[in-house]
N, C-alpha and C positions, 0 to 999 in steps of 0.2 A: 805247573808246579813251580814253585819259587826257588831260585838257586840252582846252580849247576852241580856243585858237589865234586869237581875235578881236581885231580892232582897236578902238581906242577910238571910240565915237560919243556925241554928245550928246543923244540921244533915247532914249525908253524905250517898251515896250509898255504901254498903259493898257487894262485890260478895259473894255468897253463898259458903259454904266450898266444895259442889260438884263441882262448877265451878273451884275453885282453884285447886282441887285435878285433875280434868281433864287436866288443863293447865299444871300442874307440871308433871303429869304421861307422857303427850305428849312430854315434854322437856327432861324428865330423861330417859324415856324408849320408844323411838320412835318405833312404831309399822311398819311393811312393809308398804312402801309407796303406799296407795291406791288412791293418789291423783295426779299421774302423768299427766294424762289427763287433770285434773282440772287446773293444773299449766300451761300446755301448751296452753289451750284455753284462760286462764285469760290473759297471758302475751302478746298474739296478740290482745285481745281486748283492753288491756291496751295501747298497740301501737297505735291503732285507736284513743283512747282519747288524747294521747300526740299529735299525728298529727293534730287533730282538734284544741286542745289548742294552739299549735305553730302558725298554719295557721291563726287562728283567730286573735290573737295578731299580727301576722306579718303584716297583711294588714292594721293595724292601727298604728303600731309602730312609723313610721315617724312623724305622726300627734300628738301623745301623748308624746313620750320621745325622739324624734329625735333632732337633733340640732336646727331646726325650728319649733319644736313641742311645745305643751303646757307647759310641764315639762321636760326640756332636761335632759337626764341621766347624761351627762358630768357635767353639772353645779351642779346637786344634789350631786354627789359624791364628787366634790370639796367642797361644803359647809360641808358635813359630815366630810372630813378629816380635815378641818380646825377647827372643833369644838371638834371632838373626837380623833385626832391623831391616834396613833398606834392601839387604840381599834376599829377604823372603820371597820376593815377587819373582826371582829367577828359580829358586829352590822348590817353590810350591807354585807353579804357573796355573792360575785358575781365574775365571772371570768372578769366582765368589769372593774375592777379596772386597768387591763392591758391598756386597751382604751375602752372608751364608745362612741367613733365616730360612725358616721352613717354606716360607712364601717364595723366596729367591731360588731355592733349590727345586721347588715345584715348577716355576716358570721355566728354569733351564730344562727340566726334564720334558716338559710339554714341548719346548722348542725343539729339542733333539728328536722327539717322535715326529713332530710336524716336518723337520727338515729331511728326515729319513724317508717319509712318504713323498717328498718333493723329488728326492733322488730315484725312487722307485718308478714313479710316474713320468720322469723326465722334465721337470720343471726347475729352473734355477740351478743347473747342475753346478757350475763352478762356484757359485756363492755356498750352495748347500755344502760342497766337499770342505770347504774352508771352515765353515761354521761348525760342522760336524766334528771335524778334528779338534777344533777349539773346545768345544763343549765336552766332549768325552775326556779330553786331556783334563779340563776343569773337574770333572767328577773323579776321575782317577787320582788326581792330585789331593782331594779332600776326603776321598774314601779311604785312606790310610790301609790297615791290613786287609780291609775287606775288598779292595780293588788293586790288589798287588800280584796278580797272576800274569803268567807268560802270555795267555790269549789276550788279556787287556793290552799289554805293550805291543803285541803283534798287530791287533787291530788299529792301534795308534800308528805304527810304523807304516801298515798298509794305507791307512788313511792319509798320512802324511804324503806318501808317494802318489797317491790318487789326485791330490790337488794339482798335480802337473801333468795330468793326462790330456789336458787341452793342448799341450805343445805337440805338433804333428810330428810323424815319424816313428820309427820302430825303437828308438833309444830307450824309451820308458819301459817298453815291453821287456827289453833286456834287463833292465833294473830289476824289475819284478822277478824275473827268472833267477837273478843273482840272489835276490831275497829269499826265493824258495830253496835255492841251493844251500845257503847259509843256514836256514832254519832246519831243514832236514839232515844234512851234513852233521851239524853240530849236535842234533839229537842223538845221533848214532855215536858221535865221537866222545861225548861225555860219559856214555856207558862204558867204553873202553878205559877211558882216562881215569875213572873213578876207582878203578881196581876192585870193584864190586864182584865178589866170587859168583854171584848167582848169574850176572851176565856173562863172565868169562867161561863159566860151566854150562852155560845154555839153559839154566833152570829157573831163570827169573819168572817165567809164565806159570810155574807151578805154584807161585806165591801170589802173582799179579791179581788175579781175578777176586781173591778171597780178601786181599789188603788195600786195594785201590780205594779211593775217597767214597765214592758213592756208586757201587755196583748195580747193575740191572739184574732182573731174575735169570737172564741167559747166562750171566757170569756164574751162577750156581751150577749149571750144567757144564759150561766150559771148564770149571774148576776140577770136575770129575773125569775129564778125558785123560787117556794115558800119557805118562811121562814123555814117552817117545814122540808123541804129537807136539806136546809143549816145546821140547827141545828143537823140532823142526820148525815150529812157529817162530822161536827166537832167531834162528837162522834166516828165516824170511824177513824178519824185521830188521836185522843187520843188513841184508841185501837191500832192502828199500831205503834204509837211512844212510848207508855208506857207499852204495855202488850206483843206484838209481840217480842219486841228485846230479851226478856228472852228465847224465843224459839230457838234462834241461839245456845244454848248451850244444846239442847235437842237431842233426838233421831231423826233418818232420817225423819219421818213423819211430826214433828214439824219443822225441819229445811226447809223442803220443802214448808211447809204452810208459814213460815216466808218469804222466798224468793218469793212467789207468792203475798203476801201481800205487801212487799216493792216494788216489779215490778209494782203492780197494782196502788199503790199510785203515784209512779214516773210518770206512764203513764198519769194519771189524771193531775197532775201539768204540765207536758209538753204539754198537748192538750191545757190547758187554759193559760199557760204563758211561757214566754221565759226564761228559766233558764240555759242557755248556755249549756256546757257539763255536768252540774251536774247531771241531771236524768240519763244520759247515763252511767256516772261513778259509780253512785249508783246502778244501775241494774247489771253492770258487777261485782260488788262486790258479788252479790248473788251467782256467781259461786263457791264461796267459801262454800256455804251452800249445795252444791250438792257433788257428788263423782263420782269416775270413773265408778262404776257398773251402774250409771244412764246414764252418757255420752257415755258409750260403746253401748248403745242402739241406738244411732244415726246411720245413714246409714254410711257404709264403704266409700263410695265416699265423704262424708262430713269429716270423720276423717282423710282421706288421706292428706288433706290440713292443717292439725294441726300437725306438727312434734313435737316429745317430746321435753320437755325442759330439757336441759343437767344438771345434778346435780354434786356436788363435790363428789370425791371418796377418800378423805383423810381419815386417820385412825378415826374410830368412836369416840374415846375419844376426839380428837380435834374437831370435828363437834358438839358433844354433849356440849362440853364446850362453843363453840361460841354460839350456839342456846340458851343455859341458859343465857348467858350474855345478848343477844338481847331480850330475853323474859323478863328478870329481869327489863331491862332499860325501855321497853314498858309498862310493866304492872305497874311498880311503878309510872311513870310519867303519865300514864293514870289514875291511882287511884287519883293522885294529881289533875289532871284536874277535875275528878268528885268531889273531895272534895271542890275545889275553887269554883265550881258552886253552890254547895249546902251550904256551909259556908260562902261564900263571900269573903274569903282570904284563902292562903295557910298556912299550919301549920308550925310554926318556921322558921328555916333557909331554909326550901325548897322553900320559894318565891324567894330568890336570884338565887337558882339552875334553877328554872323555868324561870326566866328572862334570865339567861345565855344562855341557850339551845334555847329560844323561836325564835331567828332570823333564825334558820335552819328549823323550822315547821316540826320536825319529829315526834312529838306528840303534838296534838292540842286540845283546847277546841272547842266546836261547840255549836250552838243553834240557829236554823232558825225561824224568825218571831215571837220572843219572845214577842213583843207588835205589835198590829195589827194597821196599819194606817187607820183611818176612813174618811180622806179627801183626795183630790188629787189636790194638787196645781201644777201648771205646769209654768216653766219659758219660756217665749217667747222673744227670742233675736231678736233685730231689729237694722238696721244701717240706716244712713241718711247723706246726703251731706250737708243739709241746716238746719237741725234741726226741719223741718216743715214736710216734706214728709218722712215717714218711711217705709222701706222694711224689711220683715220678713225673718230671716234665718230658713228654714225648716230642720229639723233633719231627718235622715233616718228611724227611727223606733219609737221614742218616740212621744206620742200625740202631735198634732199641728194643722194641718188643719182638721176641724171638720168633714169634708166629707171623710177623708182618712181611709179605713178600716184597722184595726189593723192586723198586718201580723205576719206570722210564721218566725222567724229569727234563733232560736236555731238550732244546737248547736253553732252557731257563737254568740259571745257576743260583741255588739256594747258598747265598755266601756265608751265613751263619753255620749252617751245617758243614761247609767245607772247612771252616776255621776249627770247628771242634775236632775234625780229624787231625789237623796238624797240631792242636793243643795236646792230644792224646799221644802224640809221638814223643813229646818231651815232658813225662809227668813229674820230673823233679823241678820243673820251673812252671809256676802259675803265671801265664801272660797278664799284663795289664788290661788288655781288653776283656779277658775272662773275668777279672775281677769287677769291671765295670758292668759286665753283663749280669752277674750276681748281684749287684747293687740294684740294678734296675728291676731284677725279679722281686727283691724285698720291697721295692718301691711300687710295685704293681704296674709298671709302665705299660699302658695299652699297646704302644707302638711296638715294644719289644716282646711281649707275650704274643703278638699277632705274628710274630716270625716263627712260632711253635705250632705243633700239630693240635695241642689242646693245652688249656690253663687249668691245672687242678685245683686252682684257688680263684674261682670266678667271683667269689663275692668280695674277698679282700686278700691282699697279699700275705704269704707265710711270714712267721717271725723268724725262722731260720732257713738257710740255704746250705747245702752242701753237694759235693759231687764225688761219686764214688768210681773207682777205676776197675774195667772188667776186660778180660781177654776173650775176643770173640773168634770163633772159628765156623766155616761153613759145615752144616750138618751133612751126615752122609744119608745115602738113600734109605737105609733102614730106619734111621731115627727120624726121618722126615715122614715117612710112612706111619710110624706109630704115634708121633706128636704132632705132626702138621708144622714142626719148627724149621725155618730156613737157616737158623743160626743156633750155635750152643755156646755158652760162656761160663767163665769161672771168675769169681771176685779176687782181685789181686791187691786191693787196697784202697786208702782214700786219697783222692786227688786234691781236694779243696774243703776246707771248712771243718765243722759247721761254723757259719758266721751269722751275726744279725746286725741290724742297724745299731752303729754306735760302739759295739763291742764284740769281741770274739768269744 
């Protein structure tokens, strides 16, 4: 989700002196590397996530940011350059400043896919890690609202840290653990800081399965579980997000327990909702809570397919200095992110520094589901040639047809479907991207209609487009038996239009 929605508080999280000593000792006095296999396994799994992320965006790219898409990347970069001049290259860091044509975007996508495969098979590790971070950052920068999700920034932060995995020693392992702590703890903290009554009363999950962006069919059954179960589950969420994160700095048994808790929560989330590659990325980060002693117990035939990750062999003093610099940057900026979440603002002049580096997404603030949505408005888009008979544009995955069973689509993210969920939450304001979407439907753009389940105007585009707002609720057992409907709905008003090309 985007945004944390937290209230201002005058206190901050301070890492314990034990945690700081552990991190500093790992930086200054690196011990013999007992994480060589951990690095190798993680890098290959990261390659899988990169491959999924690039492929998922790639099949939608033309319709979202292509020349005939909803928000063309080339036009976006032109506007940015006109407004910000030379500072544009820092504010929107992307290789597509050279060219954002469809051909250039396609070449960048193919390169991302190829480099992801290189990472998986163990070829050109270090080069691939730098290039993959650069390419994914480039797509996030031109993707605009369609690439603005927390899992996108999490992948970039993980990808940035991974560039330095070639520096031997356990220091980077501890930095990944610090990232896990920050991500999970903030995800729990924002729920409390938001003063959302559903979290404080432990009732959030009585709404979640029904109102989340893209539920699976399992969510239909989860929604009908007893309220007492939902309250107990919310308590479990707070335990995993507020207590377990401290265990990542503990001894092996506590770290292994933390890995099991994080993995278990991710599995539950993935079974009931479609959250793209987020759950997979969160799970593979748990590899850093393990060590080679544990991974060596896997069968030899499995380890044979995981060649070791090559590390630098430069003088120890040089590597120690480099690692100390990286650790200082990550810990200081990460600490400021924690401060900003709890205090509501960054201290003194650090706010300007955070703004300066934020476009690179190297160290980020997080906070999923700070405020639980309690209603499910849905936008139904329709077209017409005469203004009387309206045909509905069905989306591939978001709720529309009441009888269509919610599906499993993750780790793919249908980004237009996701944005429709956000648009419906603010029915009093029609976003610019939605107006551009309606324009492309009136023009009959094949790239855009290809993002939908079906085009009700295959011969020629409609003359009019409008969007109606409905309130959707999960059907009960009786209604589903009688009608076969997974959803029920009632009309609440018009969201947009009708509009036509050149006039309303």
